[in-house]
TISERO-680173 format. One line per 10 residues: number of its first residue (from 1); for each residue z, x, y of N, C-alpha, C. Coordinates in nm, 4 decimals. Example, Ala and Ser with C-alpha at 12.3 -4.5 7.8 and 13.67 -1.06 7.14 Angstrom:
<tises>
1 = 0.7800:1.3190:-0.5690:0.7800:1.2300:-0.4500:0.7800:1.3200:-0.3300 ~ 0.7080:1.2850:-0.2250:0.7140:1.3670:-0.1060:0.7870:1.2900:0.0030
</tises>
This chain:
<tises>
1 = -12.5234:25.6277:-3.2419:-12.5891:25.6865:-3.3103:-12.4706:25.7376:-3.4477 ~ -12.5631:25.7447:-3.5606:-12.4846:25.8448:-3.6567:-12.4757:26.0029:-3.6232 ~ -12.3391:25.9843:-3.7138:-12.3197:26.1746:-3.6723:-12.4495:26.2133:-3.7572 ~ -12.4676:26.3325:-3.7012:-12.5381:26.4874:-3.7751:-12.4737:26.5211:-3.8784 ~ -12.5057:26.4734:-4.0096:-12.4240:26.5932:-4.1080:-12.4411:26.6991:-4.1138 ~ -12.5087:26.7823:-4.0594:-12.5288:26.9249:-4.0529:-12.4618:26.9647:-3.9347 ~ -12.4090:26.9259:-3.8669:-12.3419:26.9349:-3.7547:-12.2007:27.1087:-3.7854 ~ -12.1760:27.0781:-3.9277:-12.0144:27.1236:-3.9572:-12.1361:27.2771:-4.0597 ~ -12.2298:27.2515:-4.0484:-12.2870:27.3317:-4.1539:-12.4160:27.4159:-4.1111 ~ -12.4718:27.4052:-4.0138:-12.6149:27.4208:-3.9406:-12.5861:27.6093:-3.9777
11 = -12.4893:27.6342:-3.8848:-12.4712:27.7401:-3.8565:-12.4288:27.8448:-3.9852 ~ -12.3594:27.8039:-4.0905:-12.3687:27.8803:-4.2517:-12.4561:27.8744:-4.3154 ~ -12.5557:27.7552:-4.2785:-12.6838:27.7262:-4.3886:-12.7651:27.8459:-4.4129 ~ -12.7424:27.9278:-4.3951:-12.8443:28.0749:-4.4227:-12.8123:28.1461:-4.5231 ~ -12.6691:28.1141:-4.5156:-12.6414:28.1917:-4.6123:-12.6264:28.1536:-4.7842 ~ -12.7370:28.0389:-4.7809:-12.8303:28.0254:-4.9418:-12.9025:28.1309:-4.9497 ~ -12.9289:28.2338:-4.8262:-13.0672:28.3373:-4.8728:-13.0280:28.5203:-4.7713 ~ -13.1418:28.5294:-4.7920:-13.0802:28.6884:-4.7780:-13.1104:28.6918:-4.5769 ~ -13.1244:28.7618:-4.5449:-13.1430:28.7776:-4.3750:-13.2555:28.6743:-4.3227 ~ -13.1941:28.6636:-4.2315:-13.3655:28.5607:-4.1566:-13.5010:28.6408:-4.1590
21 = -13.6113:28.6019:-4.1850:-13.7079:28.7166:-4.1717:-13.8446:28.7742:-4.3128 ~ -13.6393:28.7556:-4.4003:-13.7241:28.8362:-4.4968:-13.7774:28.6663:-4.6122 ~ -13.8569:28.7138:-4.6474:-13.9222:28.6212:-4.7332:-13.9484:28.6585:-4.9072 ~ -13.8815:28.5268:-4.9724:-13.9528:28.5100:-5.1628:-14.0918:28.6002:-5.1418 ~ -14.1301:28.6526:-5.2101:-14.3096:28.7052:-5.2031:-14.3769:28.6372:-5.2936 ~ -14.3178:28.5560:-5.3663:-14.3793:28.4887:-5.4788:-14.3716:28.3485:-5.4198 ~ -14.2785:28.2743:-5.2728:-14.2965:28.1788:-5.2436:-14.4315:28.1652:-5.1438 ~ -14.4332:28.3309:-5.0713:-14.5457:28.3260:-4.9096:-14.6693:28.3277:-5.0062 ~ -14.7229:28.4217:-5.1332:-14.8070:28.3978:-5.1567:-14.8349:28.2841:-5.1957 ~ -14.7420:28.1947:-5.2691:-14.8112:28.0968:-5.2772:-14.8427:27.9820:-5.1576
31 = -14.7825:28.0015:-5.0806:-14.8573:27.9534:-4.9081:-14.9955:27.9767:-4.8784 ~ -14.9307:28.1102:-4.9648:-15.1310:28.1917:-4.8533:-15.2136:28.1348:-4.9549 ~ -15.2229:28.1490:-5.0919:-15.3156:28.0820:-5.1481:-15.3388:27.9633:-5.1287 ~ -15.2391:27.8082:-5.1291:-15.2843:27.6934:-5.1168:-15.3562:27.7079:-4.9752 ~ -15.2934:27.7439:-4.8814:-15.3289:27.6746:-4.7338:-15.5121:27.7919:-4.7406 ~ -15.4883:27.9059:-4.8410:-15.6274:27.9365:-4.8108:-15.7352:27.8333:-4.8716 ~ -15.7003:27.7948:-4.9956:-15.8001:27.7287:-5.1063:-15.8205:27.5997:-4.9745 ~ -15.7072:27.5560:-4.8866:-15.7304:27.4268:-4.8582:-15.7728:27.4260:-4.6791 ~ -15.8375:27.5789:-4.6578:-15.8447:27.5934:-4.5120:-15.7274:27.5587:-4.4282 ~ -15.6139:27.5719:-4.4374:-15.4475:27.5448:-4.3182:-15.4719:27.6406:-4.2547
41 = -15.5355:27.6174:-4.1487:-15.4663:27.6974:-4.0363:-15.3503:27.6359:-3.9196 ~ -15.3189:27.5341:-3.9394:-15.2228:27.4435:-3.8566:-15.1223:27.3996:-3.9460 ~ -15.0146:27.3903:-3.9327:-14.9161:27.3492:-3.9929:-14.7788:27.2971:-3.9544 ~ -14.7335:27.1810:-3.9936:-14.6172:27.1084:-3.9584:-14.5136:27.0976:-4.0825 ~ -14.3763:27.1843:-4.0330:-14.2809:27.1777:-4.1064:-14.2324:27.0584:-4.0748 ~ -14.1774:26.9516:-4.1181:-14.0936:26.8442:-4.0935:-13.9604:26.7631:-4.1163 ~ -13.9351:26.8713:-4.1699:-13.7470:26.9116:-4.1892:-13.7533:27.0509:-4.1849 ~ -13.7406:27.0746:-4.0966:-13.7723:27.2587:-4.0641:-13.6130:27.3596:-4.0824 ~ -13.4986:27.2821:-4.0673:-13.3577:27.3028:-4.0291:-13.3431:27.4410:-3.9974 ~ -13.3332:27.5344:-4.0882:-13.2829:27.6398:-3.9847:-13.4380:27.7214:-3.9614
51 = -13.5161:27.7097:-3.9460:-13.6761:27.7897:-3.8953:-13.7243:27.9028:-4.0245 ~ -13.6478:27.9024:-4.1326:-13.6809:28.0532:-4.2374:-13.8665:28.0169:-4.2251 ~ -13.8687:27.8542:-4.2828:-14.0203:27.8566:-4.3483:-14.1657:27.8585:-4.2287 ~ -14.0724:27.8127:-4.0758:-14.1549:27.8363:-3.9657:-14.2218:27.9925:-3.9662 ~ -14.0975:28.0875:-3.9466:-14.1216:28.2657:-3.9262:-14.2293:28.2682:-4.0339 ~ -14.2324:28.2006:-4.1834:-14.3025:28.2472:-4.2920:-14.4268:28.2249:-4.2686 ~ -14.4326:28.0752:-4.1848:-14.5840:28.0236:-4.1938:-14.6529:28.0676:-4.0751 ~ -14.5650:28.1413:-3.9924:-14.6082:28.2123:-3.8165:-14.6894:28.3573:-3.9297 ~ -14.5986:28.4108:-3.9710:-14.6478:28.5712:-4.0368:-14.8111:28.5214:-4.1379 ~ -14.7910:28.4398:-4.1683:-14.8894:28.4026:-4.2105:-15.0607:28.3423:-4.1360
61 = -14.9623:28.3621:-3.9837:-15.1468:28.3187:-3.9212:-15.1370:28.2409:-3.8731 ~ -15.0973:28.1250:-3.9095:-15.0761:27.9531:-3.8406:-15.0192:27.9363:-3.7525 ~ -15.0989:27.8419:-3.7318:-15.0916:27.7278:-3.5708:-14.9354:27.6507:-3.6282 ~ -14.8139:27.6756:-3.5868:-14.6723:27.6556:-3.6517:-14.5802:27.5404:-3.5917 ~ -14.6078:27.4254:-3.6100:-14.4966:27.3314:-3.5712:-14.3620:27.2875:-3.6666 ~ -14.2322:27.2460:-3.5551:-14.1583:27.2445:-3.6675:-14.0826:27.1183:-3.5795 ~ -14.0146:27.0414:-3.6800:-13.9257:26.9178:-3.6518:-13.8427:26.8899:-3.7522 ~ -13.7188:26.8290:-3.7072:-13.5903:26.7742:-3.8022:-13.5635:26.6884:-3.7414 ~ -13.4787:26.6034:-3.7930:-13.4024:26.4808:-3.7706:-13.2822:26.5469:-3.7126 ~ -13.2217:26.7044:-3.7418:-13.0820:26.7590:-3.7300:-13.0881:26.8295:-3.5956
71 = -13.0435:26.7644:-3.4872:-13.0524:26.8889:-3.4057:-12.9412:26.9737:-3.4200 ~ -12.8164:27.0121:-3.4827:-12.7870:27.1192:-3.4859:-12.8755:27.1664:-3.5690 ~ -12.9713:27.1631:-3.6688:-13.0352:27.2443:-3.7506:-13.1409:27.2947:-3.6391 ~ -13.1597:27.2291:-3.5868:-13.2895:27.2474:-3.4362:-13.2320:27.3781:-3.4202 ~ -13.1081:27.3414:-3.3262:-13.0379:27.4476:-3.2217:-13.0845:27.5830:-3.3254 ~ -12.9677:27.5535:-3.4589:-13.0089:27.7445:-3.5386:-13.1169:27.7719:-3.5759 ~ -13.2356:27.6663:-3.5378:-13.3900:27.7168:-3.5356:-13.4122:27.7965:-3.4432 ~ -13.3958:27.7199:-3.3292:-13.4505:27.7842:-3.2237:-13.3288:27.9422:-3.2216 ~ -13.2494:27.9111:-3.2224:-13.1784:28.0708:-3.2419:-13.2248:28.1377:-3.3055 ~ -13.2494:28.1955:-3.4504:-13.3194:28.2362:-3.5575:-13.4681:28.2816:-3.4995
81 = -13.5430:28.1773:-3.4049:-13.6690:28.2119:-3.4223:-13.6794:28.2740:-3.2514 ~ -13.6035:28.2912:-3.1875:-13.5782:28.3425:-3.0243:-13.5456:28.4890:-3.1330 ~ -13.4424:28.4925:-3.1988:-13.3816:28.6412:-3.2084:-13.4997:28.7279:-3.2424 ~ -13.6478:28.6488:-3.3532:-13.7159:28.6904:-3.3984:-13.8346:28.7492:-3.3840 ~ -13.8129:28.6884:-3.1612:-13.9012:28.6888:-3.0965:-14.0804:28.5821:-3.1356 ~ -14.0551:28.5130:-3.2080:-14.1513:28.3879:-3.2696:-14.1131:28.2354:-3.1810 ~ -14.2510:28.2232:-3.1374:-14.2250:28.1031:-3.0948:-14.3077:27.9973:-3.1432 ~ -14.2058:27.8688:-3.1940:-14.2696:27.7954:-3.2673:-14.2227:27.6410:-3.1902 ~ -14.3041:27.5413:-3.1124:-14.2680:27.4718:-3.0710:-14.1863:27.3691:-3.1820 ~ -14.0964:27.2902:-3.1195:-13.9579:27.1945:-3.2150:-13.9454:27.1239:-3.1669
91 = -13.9377:26.9919:-3.2427:-13.9473:26.8152:-3.2112:-13.8090:26.7713:-3.2843 ~ -13.7441:26.6677:-3.2046:-13.6507:26.6032:-3.2501:-13.7174:26.4935:-3.2791 ~ -13.7445:26.5164:-3.3601:-13.7909:26.3768:-3.4791:-13.7393:26.3127:-3.6271 ~ -13.7889:26.2265:-3.6381:-13.7449:26.1493:-3.7812:-13.8590:26.1835:-3.8454 ~ -13.9064:26.2178:-3.9854:-14.0308:26.1940:-4.0071:-14.0808:26.1132:-4.0743 ~ -14.0056:25.9837:-4.0891:-14.0382:25.8741:-4.0914:-14.1611:25.8381:-3.9938 ~ -14.1684:25.8750:-3.8453:-14.2171:25.7894:-3.7582:-14.2947:25.9202:-3.6820 ~ -14.3610:26.0150:-3.7142:-14.4254:26.1660:-3.7157:-14.5715:26.0921:-3.6023 ~ -14.6152:26.0169:-3.6469:-14.7285:25.9550:-3.5668:-14.7092:25.9189:-3.4556 ~ -14.5956:25.8902:-3.4222:-14.5389:25.8376:-3.2875:-14.5126:25.9540:-3.2227
101 = -14.4775:26.0311:-3.2839:-14.4354:26.1837:-3.2022:-14.5719:26.2833:-3.1553 ~ -14.6368:26.2750:-3.2948:-14.7872:26.4082:-3.2572:-14.8184:26.3430:-3.2269 ~ -14.9507:26.3647:-3.1179:-15.0626:26.2924:-3.0692:-15.1469:26.4026:-3.1067 ~ -15.1650:26.4659:-3.2525:-15.2717:26.5020:-3.3370:-15.2406:26.5002:-3.4548 ~ -15.3740:26.6281:-3.4903:-15.3120:26.5937:-3.6545:-15.3443:26.7512:-3.6763 ~ -15.2522:26.7632:-3.7960:-15.2486:26.9015:-3.8548:-15.3177:26.9344:-4.0504 ~ -15.3794:27.0685:-4.0393:-15.4004:27.0734:-4.1818:-15.3161:27.0853:-4.3191 ~ -15.2394:27.0884:-4.2502:-15.0466:27.0646:-4.3720:-14.9780:27.0302:-4.2782 ~ -14.9087:26.9440:-4.4009:-14.7414:26.8798:-4.3535:-14.6746:26.9621:-4.4863 ~ -14.5764:27.0123:-4.4246:-14.4768:27.0856:-4.5556:-14.3482:26.9836:-4.5590
111 = -14.2615:26.9658:-4.6493:-14.1613:26.8445:-4.6460:-14.0469:26.9510:-4.7468 ~ -13.9872:27.0667:-4.7461:-13.9661:27.1649:-4.8972:-13.7576:27.1104:-4.8491 ~ -13.7501:27.2277:-4.9323:-13.6174:27.2095:-5.0002:-13.5315:27.0948:-5.0084 ~ -13.6358:27.0293:-5.1266:-13.5599:26.8675:-5.0897:-13.5543:26.7864:-4.9925 ~ -13.5790:26.8123:-4.9016:-13.5467:26.7571:-4.7510:-13.5933:26.6073:-4.7725 ~ -13.7006:26.5437:-4.8772:-13.7337:26.4293:-4.8861:-13.6286:26.3476:-4.9871 ~ -13.5119:26.3842:-5.0438:-13.4020:26.3006:-5.0860:-13.3015:26.2815:-4.9767 ~ -13.3400:26.2857:-4.8830:-13.2810:26.2468:-4.7910:-13.3322:26.0928:-4.7647 ~ -13.4326:26.0608:-4.8416:-13.4909:25.8986:-4.7911:-13.4096:25.8249:-4.9036 ~ -13.2954:25.7139:-4.8947:-13.2359:25.6300:-4.9737:-13.3010:25.5677:-5.0907
121 = -13.4311:25.4997:-5.0641:-13.5047:25.4274:-5.1605:-13.6248:25.4915:-5.1781 ~ -13.7179:25.4320:-5.3004:-13.8583:25.4453:-5.3075:-13.9461:25.3914:-5.1418 ~ -13.9182:25.2546:-5.0852:-13.9658:25.2454:-4.9738:-13.9789:25.3238:-4.8669 ~ -13.8229:25.3535:-4.8214:-13.8403:25.4568:-4.7224:-13.9168:25.5895:-4.7605 ~ -13.9448:25.6385:-4.8948:-13.9895:25.7556:-4.9006:-14.1293:25.7596:-4.9212 ~ -14.1846:25.6611:-4.9001:-14.3082:25.5982:-4.9395:-14.3537:25.6063:-4.7589 ~ -14.2622:25.5264:-4.7265:-14.2908:25.5307:-4.5934:-14.2778:25.6267:-4.5256 ~ -14.2291:25.7194:-4.5897:-14.2428:25.8960:-4.5042:-14.2936:25.9462:-4.4801 ~ -14.3669:25.9381:-4.6682:-14.4905:26.0153:-4.6974:-14.5998:25.9471:-4.6292 ~ -14.6332:25.8237:-4.6414:-14.7262:25.7705:-4.5053:-14.7420:25.8415:-4.3520
131 = -14.6442:25.8705:-4.3081:-14.6111:25.9021:-4.1755:-14.6133:26.0150:-4.1727 ~ -14.6023:26.1310:-4.3003:-14.6627:26.2589:-4.2901:-14.8203:26.2854:-4.3239 ~ -14.8457:26.1813:-4.4042:-15.0280:26.1628:-4.4451:-15.0594:26.0743:-4.2703 ~ -15.0123:26.0306:-4.2136:-15.0591:25.9810:-4.0364:-15.1050:26.1024:-3.9665 ~ -15.0537:26.2192:-3.9771:-15.0664:26.2902:-3.8945:-15.1519:26.4083:-3.9607 ~ -15.2059:26.4046:-4.0909:-15.3000:26.4387:-4.1715:-15.4140:26.4721:-4.1038 ~ -15.4831:26.5800:-4.0941:-15.6458:26.5385:-4.1168:-15.7419:26.5077:-4.2137 ~ -15.8308:26.4581:-4.2366:-15.8704:26.4073:-4.3567:-15.9024:26.5446:-4.4177 ~ -15.8565:26.5339:-4.5436:-15.8845:26.6404:-4.6508:-15.7422:26.7567:-4.5917 ~ -15.6344:26.7101:-4.5281:-15.4867:26.7662:-4.5029:-15.4685:26.8020:-4.6365
141 = -15.3480:26.8549:-4.6498:-15.2257:26.8549:-4.7352:-15.1037:26.8587:-4.7200 ~ -15.0226:26.7238:-4.7674:-14.9574:26.7505:-4.7700:-14.8090:26.8532:-4.9037 ~ -14.7210:26.8892:-4.8736:-14.6563:26.9880:-4.9831:-14.4904:26.9849:-4.9928 ~ -14.4670:26.8850:-5.0915:-14.3170:26.8680:-5.0702:-14.2593:26.9173:-5.1895 ~ -14.1070:26.9997:-5.1711:-14.0585:27.0963:-5.2783:-13.9505:27.0082:-5.2921 ~ -13.8934:27.0203:-5.4871:-13.7775:26.9545:-5.4880:-13.7112:27.0859:-5.5556 ~ -13.5657:27.0911:-5.5620:-13.5292:27.1606:-5.6519:-13.4580:27.1052:-5.8097 ~ -13.4822:26.9709:-5.7712:-13.4185:26.8991:-5.9023:-13.5458:26.8570:-5.9597 ~ -13.5376:26.8970:-6.0958:-13.6466:26.8711:-6.1557:-13.6176:26.7153:-6.2667 ~ -13.7243:26.6988:-6.3396:-13.6735:26.6232:-6.4595:-13.6007:26.7030:-6.5451
151 = -13.6022:26.8318:-6.6328:-13.5186:26.9054:-6.6541:-13.3870:26.9511:-6.6421 ~ -13.4005:26.9186:-6.4764:-13.2429:26.9550:-6.4324:-13.2029:26.8376:-6.4317 ~ -13.2372:26.6899:-6.4005:-13.2084:26.6163:-6.3837:-13.1863:26.5343:-6.5398 ~ -13.1780:26.6062:-6.6699:-13.1637:26.5766:-6.8036:-13.0507:26.6162:-6.8491 ~ -13.0749:26.8120:-6.8179:-12.9552:26.8781:-6.8218:-12.8246:26.8096:-6.7447 ~ -12.8026:26.7927:-6.6424:-12.7025:26.7600:-6.4979:-12.6471:26.8706:-6.5107 ~ -12.6450:27.0047:-6.4805:-12.5963:27.0704:-6.4798:-12.4900:27.0810:-6.3700 ~ -12.3096:27.1091:-6.4398:-12.2281:27.0610:-6.3105:-12.1815:27.1205:-6.2314 ~ -12.2202:27.3007:-6.2346:-12.1846:27.4206:-6.1410:-12.2676:27.5366:-6.1639 ~ -12.3619:27.5376:-6.0190:-12.4480:27.6182:-5.9762:-12.4463:27.7440:-5.9217
161 = -12.4133:27.8771:-5.9741:-12.3969:27.9456:-5.8648:-12.5438:27.9843:-5.7862 ~ -12.4991:27.9844:-5.6412:-12.5891:28.0522:-5.5352:-12.5988:28.1140:-5.4944 ~ -12.4879:28.2341:-5.4841:-12.4685:28.3177:-5.4041:-12.3465:28.3454:-5.4396 ~ -12.3662:28.5269:-5.4853:-12.2283:28.5815:-5.5645:-12.2262:28.7420:-5.4595 ~ -12.1820:28.7892:-5.3893:-12.1482:28.9101:-5.3795:-12.0337:28.9537:-5.3393 ~ -12.0261:29.0924:-5.2818:-11.8573:29.1886:-5.3159:-11.7835:29.0384:-5.1860 ~ -11.8384:29.0314:-5.0703:-11.7301:28.9771:-5.0158:-11.7644:28.7827:-4.9597 ~ -11.8586:28.7302:-5.0633:-11.8884:28.6317:-4.9961:-11.9426:28.5213:-5.1328 ~ -11.9141:28.3978:-5.2009:-11.9549:28.3543:-5.2654:-12.0114:28.2163:-5.2908 ~ -12.1063:28.1349:-5.3455:-12.1535:27.9838:-5.2451:-12.2381:27.9739:-5.4013
171 = -12.1636:27.8250:-5.4106:-12.2039:27.7265:-5.5545:-12.1705:27.5831:-5.5279 ~ -12.2768:27.5305:-5.6034:-12.2676:27.3841:-5.6026:-12.2159:27.3334:-5.7015 ~ -12.1073:27.2497:-5.6792:-12.0427:27.1840:-5.7640:-12.1162:27.0616:-5.7741 ~ -12.1907:26.9890:-5.8201:-12.2421:26.8306:-5.8162:-12.2239:26.7406:-5.9068 ~ -12.1958:26.6171:-5.8444:-12.1456:26.5079:-5.8961:-12.3019:26.3751:-5.9042 ~ -12.2844:26.3640:-6.0576:-12.4156:26.2859:-6.0374:-12.3886:26.1439:-6.0656 ~ -12.4574:26.0531:-6.0254:-12.4568:25.9327:-6.0140:-12.5467:25.8460:-6.1363 ~ -12.5395:25.7258:-6.1311:-12.6731:25.6287:-6.1798:-12.7803:25.6906:-6.1468 ~ -12.8037:25.6906:-6.0282:-12.9643:25.7817:-5.9813:-12.9889:25.8101:-5.8447 ~ -12.8333:25.8793:-5.8308:-12.8845:26.0024:-5.7156:-12.7398:26.0996:-5.7884
181 = -12.6975:26.1802:-5.6595:-12.6025:26.3078:-5.7158:-12.5933:26.3334:-5.5973 ~ -12.4601:26.3933:-5.5786:-12.3935:26.4531:-5.5167:-12.3920:26.5760:-5.5074 ~ -12.4588:26.6952:-5.3640:-12.4289:26.8126:-5.3422:-12.2943:26.8907:-5.3147 ~ -12.1941:26.9836:-5.3288:-12.1091:27.0088:-5.2865:-12.1056:27.1440:-5.2609 ~ -12.1086:27.1739:-5.1895:-12.1928:27.3273:-5.1450:-12.0180:27.3511:-5.1177 ~ -12.0017:27.4860:-5.1852:-11.8503:27.5557:-5.1803:-11.8582:27.6904:-5.1776 ~ -11.8161:27.7446:-5.0654:-11.8042:27.8746:-4.9964:-11.6870:27.9404:-5.0074 ~ -11.6891:28.0542:-5.0678:-11.5666:28.1364:-5.0358:-11.5609:28.2650:-4.9932 ~ -11.4939:28.3063:-4.9017:-11.4772:28.4149:-4.8783:-11.3944:28.5073:-4.8970 ~ -11.4429:28.6028:-4.9778:-11.3130:28.7187:-4.9919:-11.3542:28.8685:-4.9635
191 = -11.3795:28.8771:-4.8506:-11.3464:29.0167:-4.8319:-11.1888:29.0193:-4.7531 ~ -11.1781:29.1984:-4.6846:-11.0985:29.2239:-4.6193:-11.0087:29.1573:-4.5410 ~ -11.0998:29.1165:-4.4459:-11.0674:29.0167:-4.3306:-11.0584:28.9011:-4.3855 ~ -11.1409:28.8162:-4.4653:-11.1277:28.6538:-4.4738:-11.0707:28.6531:-4.5920 ~ -11.0180:28.5478:-4.6191:-10.9912:28.5044:-4.7488:-10.9902:28.3074:-4.7443 ~ -11.0893:28.2785:-4.7328:-11.0579:28.1194:-4.7214:-11.1788:28.0221:-4.8075 ~ -11.1595:27.9319:-4.7872:-11.2861:27.8098:-4.8530:-11.3406:27.7322:-4.7718 ~ -11.4479:27.6958:-4.7645:-11.4874:27.5799:-4.7011:-11.6020:27.4891:-4.8013 ~ -11.5716:27.3561:-4.8042:-11.6477:27.3038:-4.8669:-11.7577:27.1786:-4.7781 ~ -11.8883:27.1623:-4.7769:-11.9691:27.0601:-4.7301:-12.0375:26.9629:-4.8335
201 = -12.1077:26.8479:-4.8257:-12.1500:26.7978:-4.9030:-12.2606:26.7257:-4.8680 ~ -12.3371:26.6832:-4.9369:-12.4393:26.5765:-4.9561:-12.4494:26.4615:-5.0070 ~ -12.4754:26.3655:-4.9950:-12.5181:26.2702:-5.1356:-12.6500:26.1962:-5.1170 ~ -12.7154:26.2274:-5.2448:-12.8411:26.1338:-5.2422:-12.8503:26.0485:-5.3086 ~ -12.8813:25.9566:-5.2826:-12.8522:25.7570:-5.3162:-12.9247:25.7560:-5.4327 ~ -13.0684:25.8598:-5.4492:-13.1590:25.8293:-5.5371:-13.2128:25.9963:-5.5253 ~ -13.2298:26.0037:-5.6461:-13.2913:26.1941:-5.7032:-13.4341:26.1399:-5.7734 ~ -13.5967:26.2155:-5.6887:-13.6902:26.1587:-5.7089:-13.7548:26.2849:-5.8086 ~ -13.8057:26.1704:-5.9407:-13.8924:26.2803:-6.0865:-14.0605:26.2415:-6.0324 ~ -14.0804:26.3055:-6.1900:-14.2146:26.3157:-6.1726:-14.3411:26.2079:-6.1232
211 = -14.2473:26.0376:-6.2213:-14.3325:25.9737:-6.2322:-14.2965:25.8694:-6.0160 ~ -14.1740:25.9127:-6.0090:-14.1126:25.8159:-5.8567:-14.2162:25.9324:-5.7751 ~ -14.2478:26.0402:-5.7643:-14.3035:26.0830:-5.6648:-14.4482:26.0726:-5.7178 ~ -14.5072:26.0141:-5.8193:-14.6625:26.0354:-5.8564:-14.6810:25.8096:-5.7363 ~ -14.5530:25.7912:-5.7907:-14.5602:25.6286:-5.7338:-14.5339:25.6213:-5.5952 ~ -14.5238:25.7199:-5.5171:-14.4556:25.6897:-5.4100:-14.5925:25.7621:-5.3195 ~ -14.6371:25.8584:-5.3436:-14.7786:25.9533:-5.3087:-14.8771:25.8054:-5.3134 ~ -14.9099:25.7799:-5.4227:-14.9902:25.6806:-5.4214:-14.9710:25.5595:-5.3103 ~ -14.8507:25.5635:-5.3097:-14.7996:25.4188:-5.2479:-14.8686:25.4507:-5.1069 ~ -14.7918:25.5541:-5.0317:-14.8468:25.6633:-4.9099:-14.9429:25.6483:-4.9123
221 = -15.1102:25.6125:-4.9538:-15.2366:25.6182:-4.9454:-15.2811:25.7800:-4.9891 ~ -15.2292:25.8499:-5.0615:-15.2781:26.0151:-5.1210:-15.3730:25.9764:-5.1919 ~ -15.5154:25.9855:-5.2598:-15.5739:25.9912:-5.3179:-15.5850:26.1106:-5.4233 ~ -15.5606:26.1888:-5.4604:-15.5277:26.3676:-5.4686:-15.4025:26.3816:-5.5036 ~ -15.3300:26.4487:-5.6341:-15.2297:26.4994:-5.6023:-15.2225:26.6213:-5.7444 ~ -15.1470:26.7234:-5.7080:-15.1238:26.8063:-5.7811:-14.9634:26.8345:-5.8059 ~ -14.9357:26.8701:-5.8993:-14.8138:26.9149:-5.9497:-14.8011:27.0355:-6.0626 ~ -14.6978:27.1507:-5.9345:-14.6641:27.2941:-6.0011:-14.5409:27.2855:-6.0197 ~ -14.4987:27.3658:-6.1385:-14.3563:27.4030:-6.1433:-14.3160:27.5159:-6.1696 ~ -14.3653:27.5894:-6.0584:-14.3575:27.7452:-6.0068:-14.3987:27.7783:-5.8838
231 = -14.4127:27.8792:-5.8140:-14.5034:27.9463:-5.7170:-14.5918:27.9736:-5.7722 ~ -14.6140:28.0307:-5.9475:-14.7291:28.0843:-6.0013:-14.8697:27.9574:-6.0460 ~ -14.8236:27.8337:-5.9450:-14.9368:27.7576:-6.0164:-14.8865:27.7303:-6.1733 ~ -14.8131:27.7190:-6.2302:-14.8094:27.6704:-6.3569:-14.7635:27.5113:-6.3135 ~ -14.8653:27.4257:-6.4474:-14.8733:27.2472:-6.4320:-14.6767:27.2496:-6.4643 ~ -14.6843:27.1489:-6.3666:-14.5273:27.0799:-6.4210:-14.5251:27.0221:-6.5720 ~ -14.4291:27.0437:-6.6191:-14.3955:27.0293:-6.7713:-14.2353:26.9309:-6.7402 ~ -14.2515:26.8184:-6.7477:-14.0914:26.7354:-6.7414:-14.0090:26.8164:-6.8435 ~ -14.0526:26.9010:-6.9326:-13.9254:26.9321:-7.0167:-13.8981:27.0695:-6.9690 ~ -13.9566:27.1777:-6.9148:-13.9243:27.2677:-6.9351:-13.9411:27.3330:-6.7410
241 = -13.9880:27.2570:-6.6610:-13.9507:27.3119:-6.5022:-13.8615:27.2976:-6.4511 ~ -13.8236:27.4052:-6.3376:-13.6980:27.3951:-6.3152:-13.6912:27.3500:-6.1339 ~ -13.8649:27.3699:-6.1724:-13.8717:27.2788:-5.9676:-13.9912:27.1549:-5.9960 ~ -13.9798:27.1018:-5.8888:-14.1056:27.0405:-5.8810:-14.1685:27.0498:-5.7478 ~ -14.3098:27.1116:-5.7777:-14.3876:27.1446:-5.5942:-14.5260:27.0031:-5.6534 ~ -14.4846:26.9431:-5.5065:-14.6453:26.8031:-5.4906:-14.7204:26.9097:-5.4372 ~ -14.8323:26.8910:-5.4498:-14.9696:26.9352:-5.3345:-15.0358:26.7545:-5.3267 ~ -15.0477:26.6889:-5.2643:-15.1529:26.5978:-5.2569:-15.2306:26.5964:-5.1128 ~ -15.3384:26.5643:-5.1149:-15.4963:26.5925:-5.0528:-15.5168:26.4014:-5.0015 ~ -15.5302:26.4345:-4.8637:-15.5504:26.3322:-4.7841:-15.6556:26.2685:-4.7759
</tises>
């Protein structure tokens, strides 16, 4: 069995964000509106990571399920949710095999935080989207979010600061290849009790931009899709959008 790439990172993954259970109000309002518009009552987060969005969907009143291929991330999710007294079923699963994992349908499936970039090529990405479609009810929605937009890929920023406070700094040092990229997460601890550096890396063989997403979503059998460039539902613009949000309807 392949080693879990998140085994050494899951416990400090949440340093990207504020305290667990506190959510970006714009992100939360985006999901509140999109779920209301599509009558979403049940949601599967198929790359749930450490459970932050599971907590948010639970706060929105949804019937929530979480799955992830990383056992380390699931274990951290279980700890996080238990500490906040939130009960969400968690399942170890590859999101390419969801119909073999869940004997039910959901109103929404979400794949967030650029988790779809784990797929090595467009064939596997289409397979993943088809799997997600396979556990959606008729009229259900798939929501995919990517932090790499056409604009980001064009500009190719080398260093991206993520967190910087009095005792901790986190930044991305990004190496770009022909079709993919390696994200090096550099953590610098500089408080009175700790002064050291930790580095964790993940490589994406391919970065999927608007045209790639359109093709693979259609190959997976979705007939309707919408692309946004922000949580305010601004239409995605290849020249100006800093993020890519896809909403596809089964």
